[in-house]
C-alpha positions in Angstrom: 122.7 -47.1 -65.8 123.3 -48.3 -62.3 126.7 -49.5 -60.9 127.2 -51.6 -57.8 130.5 -52.5 -56.2 130.7 -56.0 -54.6 133.2 -56.8 -51.9 134.5 -60.4 -51.2 135.9 -60.9 -47.7 138.2 -63.8 -46.8 136.9 -64.6 -43.4 138.7 -68.0 -43.2 142.0 -68.9 -41.6 143.9 -69.5 -44.8 145.1 -67.3 -47.6 143.2 -67.7 -50.9 143.3 -66.9 -54.6 139.9 -66.0 -56.3 139.5 -67.0 -59.9 137.6 -64.1 -61.7 136.8 -66.3 -64.7 133.2 -67.0 -63.4 132.3 -63.4 -63.9 132.5 -63.9 -67.6 129.1 -65.6 -67.5 127.4 -62.3 -67.0 125.7 -60.9 -70.1 123.6 -57.9 -71.0 122.1 -56.0 -69.3 124.9 -56.7 -66.8 128.5 -55.8 -67.5 131.5 -56.5 -65.3 133.5 -53.4 -64.6 136.7 -52.9 -62.7 138.1 -55.6 -60.3 141.1 -55.8 -58.1 141.8 -59.5 -58.0 143.2 -62.1 -60.3 144.8 -65.5 -60.4 148.1 -63.8 -59.6 146.9 -62.1 -56.4 146.7 -63.8 -53.0 144.1 -62.6 -50.6 145.2 -63.1 -47.0 142.8 -64.2 -44.3 140.8 -61.1 -43.2 141.5 -59.4 -46.5 139.1 -58.6 -49.2 138.7 -58.3 -53.0 136.1 -56.2 -55.0 134.6 -55.8 -58.4 131.9 -53.6 -60.0 128.9 -54.6 -62.1 127.0 -52.2 -64.3 123.3 -52.6 -65.1 121.8 -50.8 -68.1 118.0 -50.8 -67.8 116.0 -52.4 -70.6 112.3 -51.3 -71.3 110.3 -50.6 -68.1 108.9 -53.7 -66.5 111.7 -56.1 -67.5 113.1 -58.5 -64.9 116.6 -60.0 -65.2 118.3 -62.6 -63.1 121.7 -64.2 -63.8 123.7 -66.6 -61.6 127.5 -66.9 -61.6 130.0 -69.0 -59.7 133.4 -67.9 -58.3 136.0 -70.3 -57.0 138.6 -69.7 -54.4 141.8 -71.9 -54.1 143.4 -72.4 -50.7 147.0 -71.2 -50.8 147.9 -72.3 -47.3 146.6 -75.8 -47.8 146.8 -76.5 -51.6 144.2 -78.6 -53.2 141.2 -77.2 -51.2 138.7 -75.2 -53.2 135.8 -73.1 -52.0 132.8 -72.3 -54.3 130.9 -69.0 -54.0 127.6 -68.8 -56.0 126.3 -65.3 -56.7 123.0 -64.2 -58.4 122.6 -60.8 -60.0 119.0 -59.6 -60.3 117.4 -56.3 -61.5 114.0 -54.9 -62.5 113.6 -52.1 -64.9 111.2 -49.3 -63.8 110.1 -46.1 -65.4 111.8 -43.9 -62.7 115.0 -44.0 -60.7 115.2 -46.7 -58.0 114.7 -44.0 -55.5 111.9 -41.6 -56.6 108.8 -39.9 -55.4 106.0 -37.9 -57.0 104.6 -34.6 -55.7 101.0 -33.3 -55.9 99.5 -30.3 -54.3 95.8 -30.0 -53.2 95.7 -26.8 -55.1 96.1 -28.9 -58.3 99.1 -30.1 -60.3 102.7 -30.8 -59.4 103.5 -27.2 -58.4 102.4 -25.1 -55.5 100.4 -22.1 -56.7 98.5 -20.2 -54.0 96.9 -17.8 -56.5 95.7 -14.4 -55.1 95.5 -14.2 -51.3 94.1 -11.3 -49.4 96.3 -9.9 -46.6 95.2 -11.2 -43.3 93.5 -14.3 -44.8 96.2 -17.1 -44.9 95.9 -19.8 -47.6 96.8 -23.4 -46.9 97.7 -26.3 -49.2 98.4 -30.0 -48.6 101.3 -31.6 -50.5 101.4 -35.3 -51.0 104.6 -37.2 -51.6 104.2 -40.8 -53.1 107.2 -43.2 -53.2 106.9 -44.7 -56.7 110.4 -46.1 -56.7 111.8 -49.5 -55.4 113.7 -48.1 -52.4 112.3 -47.0 -49.0 112.5 -43.3 -48.4 112.6 -41.3 -45.2 111.1 -37.8 -45.0 111.6 -35.3 -42.1 110.5 -31.7 -41.4 114.1 -30.7 -41.8 114.0 -32.1 -45.3 111.4 -29.6 -46.5 112.5 -26.0 -47.0 110.8 -23.1 -48.8 113.2 -20.8 -50.8 112.8 -17.7 -52.9 114.3 -17.3 -56.4 117.7 -16.3 -54.8 117.8 -19.4 -52.6 117.1 -17.6 -49.4 114.4 -18.7 -46.9 110.9 -17.4 -47.8 109.2 -16.2 -44.6 105.7 -15.8 -46.0 105.4 -19.5 -46.7 105.9 -21.9 -43.8 105.6 -25.6 -43.0 102.7 -25.9 -40.5 102.1 -29.6 -40.3 103.3 -33.0 -41.7 102.8 -36.7 -41.4 106.5 -37.4 -40.6 107.4 -34.7 -38.1 110.9 -33.7 -36.9 112.0 -37.3 -36.1 111.0 -38.6 -39.6 109.1 -41.6 -41.0 110.2 -44.2 -43.5 107.8 -44.8 -46.4 107.9 -48.0 -48.4 107.4 -48.1 -52.2 103.8 -47.3 -52.9 103.2 -45.4 -49.6 102.5 -41.6 -49.3 103.6 -38.8 -47.0 101.9 -35.4 -46.6 102.8 -32.0 -45.3 101.0 -28.6 -45.1 102.2 -25.3 -46.3 100.6 -21.9 -45.3 101.0 -18.7 -47.3 100.5 -15.7 -44.9 102.1 -12.6 -46.5 102.7 -9.4 -44.6 102.8 -7.1 -47.6 101.1 -7.0 -51.0 103.1 -8.2 -54.0 104.1 -11.3 -56.0 105.9 -14.2 -54.4 108.0 -16.8 -56.3 110.3 -19.5 -55.3 110.5 -23.3 -54.8 109.9 -26.0 -52.2 113.1 -28.1 -51.7 112.2 -31.6 -50.6 114.8 -34.3 -49.6 113.9 -38.0 -49.4 116.7 -40.0 -47.7 117.1 -43.6 -49.1 116.6 -45.9 -46.1 119.0 -48.7 -47.2 122.3 -50.0 -46.0 123.8 -49.5 -49.4 126.3 -46.6 -49.1 126.0 -46.0 -52.8 122.3 -44.9 -52.5 122.1 -41.2 -52.4 119.3 -38.9 -51.3 116.4 -38.2 -53.6 115.9 -34.4 -54.1 113.1 -32.7 -55.8 112.4 -29.0 -56.2 108.8 -27.8 -56.8 107.9 -24.4 -58.2 106.0 -22.1 -55.8 104.0 -18.9 -56.6 101.5 -16.6 -55.0 100.1 -13.1 -55.1 99.3 -11.0 -52.0 96.6 -8.3 -52.4 95.2 -5.7 -50.1 91.7 -6.1 -48.8 89.2 -4.1 -50.7 86.7 -1.7 -49.1 83.2 -1.8 -50.5 81.8 1.6 -51.7 79.3 3.2 -49.4 75.7 2.4 -50.2 72.9 5.1 -50.4 69.8 4.1 -48.5 66.7 3.8 -50.7 64.5 6.9 -50.9 61.0 6.5 -49.6 58.4 8.4 -51.8 56.1 10.7 -49.9 52.7 9.3 -49.1 49.5 11.2 -49.9 46.7 10.8 -47.3 43.5 9.2 -48.6 40.7 11.6 -49.6 37.6 11.2 -47.5 34.5 12.1 -49.5 32.2 14.6 -47.9 28.4 14.2 -47.8 26.2 17.4 -48.0 24.0 18.1 -45.0 20.3 17.0 -45.0 17.7 19.5 -43.6 14.5 18.2 -42.0 11.5 20.4 -41.0 9.1 19.8 -38.2 5.5 20.4 -39.6 3.8 20.7 -36.2 3.1 24.1 -34.4 3.3 27.6 -35.6 6.4 28.7 -37.1 7.7 25.0 -36.8 11.3 24.2 -36.2 14.0 22.6 -38.3 17.3 20.8 -37.5 20.1 19.8 -39.7 21.7 16.4 -39.5 24.5 14.8 -41.5 23.5 12.0 -43.8 26.2 9.5 -42.8 26.7 5.9 -41.9 28.8 4.2 -39.3 29.1 4.3 -35.6 31.0 7.5 -35.5 27.9 9.4 -36.9 25.4 8.1 -34.4 26.1 10.8 -31.8 25.2 13.8 -33.9 22.1 12.0 -35.2 20.8 11.4 -31.6 21.5 14.9 -30.6 19.5 16.2 -33.6 16.6 13.9 -32.7 16.7 15.3 -29.2 16.5 18.8 -30.4 13.6 18.0 -32.6 11.6 16.5 -29.7 12.4 19.4 -27.5 10.9 21.7 -30.2 7.7 19.7 -30.3 7.4 19.8 -26.5 7.8 23.6 -26.6 5.1 24.0 -29.2 2.6 21.9 -27.2 3.2 24.0 -24.0 2.7 27.2 -26.0 -0.7 26.0 -27.3 -1.9 25.0 -23.9 -1.0 28.3 -22.4 -3.0 30.1 -25.1 -6.1 28.0 -24.5 -5.8 28.7 -20.8 -5.7 32.4 -21.3 -8.8 32.4 -23.4 -10.8 30.7 -20.7 -9.9 33.2 -18.1 -11.1 36.1 -20.3 -14.4 34.5 -20.7 
């Protein structure tokens, strides 16, 4: 139910009497409440009269509009009548006239930071959507973070916003955002709430601020140190086994007594050197044998 008080000001030069009978034309969902004027009361020039009207909202989405007419009789100059037409209109919505929804980027309508490692701050973006019918103003001063006892919670701070300190007015359907940062100094569980105030930006003095409190939670944990790792063990390597080839013996058939050399039966460039040396030794043995034969023949000729 919503109640509005309407003031009627006599801004003319004469005194008047206002007939309240016209208010009887109002029907449900409107009801006339208290009033301070009647046919027996004169309202002087510059004076005023007032009355209240209550509106009980029907199902959401219903529009109502009802006209009434008040008449004012001139007391100073009898016979003169002034007519004042009034129209009362209202629309039923699913929320209060001034209302906003809250959603965190961490998910849901609450602010839950989960587990946060010390030294690694966690941020979340909170979105406020004006889903009422009255413009709302948000400011940095209207967002406070409190613990369960109602004291300021230093581990969670307001670090950015779309409205700033000066504030911004958001029309119905528009959204505002602000950022909260959870940067705990010690390990442990944090619980509290985010207190948000939206000021109704209207000239109606009866409109009050819209206040919402959102649950807040978080867990601060110490950084974990990974266990030391053991370097992998390299198995010992066994040198390859090189097969050995038995030596091959060659005999020189020429000359008396002959000569023999031993070479390695091998392949590859590394074995060329011992093979050449062995060949040289064999040739030298043949040369020695030839010289010995010649010397013997020469000795025999001299004896003859």
